[in-house]
C-alpha positions as CSV (number, residue, x, y, z in Angstrom):
1,X,-10.7,-30.7,-49.4
2,X,-13.1,-27.2,-49.0
3,X,-15.6,-28.6,-47.0
4,X,-13.0,-30.2,-44.6
5,X,-11.4,-26.9,-44.3
6,X,-14.7,-24.8,-43.9
7,X,-15.1,-27.4,-40.9
8,X,-11.7,-26.7,-39.5
9,X,-12.0,-23.1,-39.8
10,X,-15.4,-23.4,-38.5
11,X,-14.7,-25.2,-35.1
12,X,-11.4,-22.8,-34.5
13,X,-13.3,-19.7,-35.4
14,X,-15.8,-21.0,-32.4
15,X,-12.7,-22.0,-30.3
16,X,-11.6,-18.8,-30.5
17,X,-14.8,-17.2,-29.3
18,X,-15.1,-19.0,-26.8
19,X,-11.6,-18.0,-25.5
20,X,-12.3,-14.3,-26.1
21,X,-15.2,-14.7,-23.7
22,X,-13.1,-16.3,-21.4
23,X,-9.9,-13.5,-21.8
24,X,-12.8,-11.1,-20.9
25,X,-14.2,-12.4,-18.4
26,X,-10.7,-12.8,-16.9
27,X,-9.4,-9.1,-17.6
28,X,-13.2,-7.5,-16.0
29,X,-12.1,-10.2,-12.4
30,X,-8.6,-8.5,-13.1
31,X,-10.2,-4.6,-12.7
32,X,-12.5,-5.7,-10.3
33,X,-9.9,-7.3,-8.2
34,X,-7.6,-4.5,-8.9
35,X,-10.2,-1.4,-7.4
36,X,-11.1,-4.0,-4.4
37,X,-7.2,-3.9,-3.7
38,X,-6.9,0.0,-3.8
39,X,-9.9,0.9,-1.8
40,X,-8.8,-1.7,0.7
41,X,-5.3,-0.8,0.8
42,X,-6.6,3.0,1.2
43,X,-9.1,1.8,4.1
44,X,-6.0,0.2,6.0
45,X,-3.4,3.3,5.1
46,X,-6.4,5.7,6.4
47,X,-6.8,3.6,9.9
48,X,-3.2,3.3,10.4
49,X,-2.5,6.6,9.8
50,X,-5.3,7.6,12.3
51,X,-3.3,4.7,14.5
52,X,-0.1,6.9,14.6
53,X,-1.8,10.1,14.6
54,X,-3.7,8.9,18.2
55,X,0.0,7.3,19.6
56,X,2.1,10.6,18.9
57,X,-0.7,12.9,20.4
58,X,-0.6,10.7,23.0
59,X,3.2,10.8,23.3
60,X,2.5,14.6,23.6
61,X,0.7,14.3,26.5
62,X,1.7,11.5,27.9
63,X,5.9,12.5,29.3
64,X,7.7,9.3,31.1
65,X,8.9,9.4,34.4
66,X,12.5,8.7,35.7
67,X,11.6,5.6,36.9
68,X,10.7,4.3,32.9
69,X,13.2,1.9,32.1
70,X,15.9,2.5,28.8
71,X,14.1,0.3,26.6
72,X,10.9,2.0,27.1
73,X,12.3,5.6,27.5
74,X,14.0,5.0,24.3
75,X,10.8,3.8,22.4
76,X,9.4,7.4,23.8
77,X,12.3,9.3,22.3
78,X,12.2,7.4,19.0
79,X,8.5,8.0,18.5
80,X,8.6,12.4,19.4
81,X,11.5,12.7,17.4
82,X,9.4,13.5,14.5
83,X,12.9,15.4,13.2
84,X,14.0,13.3,10.6
85,X,10.2,12.3,9.8
86,X,7.9,12.9,6.7
87,X,5.2,15.8,7.4
88,X,3.0,12.7,9.6
89,X,3.9,10.1,11.8
90,X,5.3,6.8,10.6
91,X,3.8,3.4,11.5
92,X,7.4,2.1,13.3
93,X,8.1,-1.0,14.0
94,X,10.9,-1.2,16.2
95,X,13.2,-2.9,13.6
96,X,15.4,-0.8,12.5
97,X,15.8,-2.3,8.5
98,X,12.2,-2.1,8.6
99,X,11.8,1.4,10.1
100,X,14.5,2.7,7.6
101,X,12.7,1.3,5.0
102,X,9.3,2.8,5.9
103,X,11.1,6.0,6.1
104,X,12.4,5.7,2.9
105,X,9.2,4.4,1.0
106,X,7.4,7.7,3.0
107,X,10.4,10.1,1.4
108,X,9.9,8.7,-1.7
109,X,6.0,8.9,-1.4
110,X,6.4,12.6,-0.3
111,X,8.9,13.7,-3.7
112,X,6.4,11.4,-5.8
113,X,3.8,14.0,-4.6
114,X,5.7,17.3,-4.7
115,X,6.5,16.5,-8.2
116,X,3.1,16.2,-9.4
117,X,2.0,18.8,-8.0
118,X,4.5,21.4,-9.8
119,X,2.8,19.5,-12.8
């Protein structure tokens, strides 16, 4: 009876050792994936900021003529009206709901940064 229990114990222990190795491998893959996701996001975010700054700068140098239709004029006015915007230009979509969500995200982000700076 003891020999059977020892055999069961050794088999269970070997199974657990194998599972532990698999779990550690998966955890390492998760860490690498998180780091890659963060790096990819940072790269994308930097590109979006550069593109949006370029768009806003070009909108300041180009004034629409009186010949521009109403939709284009509203788009121009929305891009150059930064009074309700955070300190940097935002990548807006033209969809009111999405744009409101984007603005709320950036306001919350700036608030978080200001709170962290106070610490």
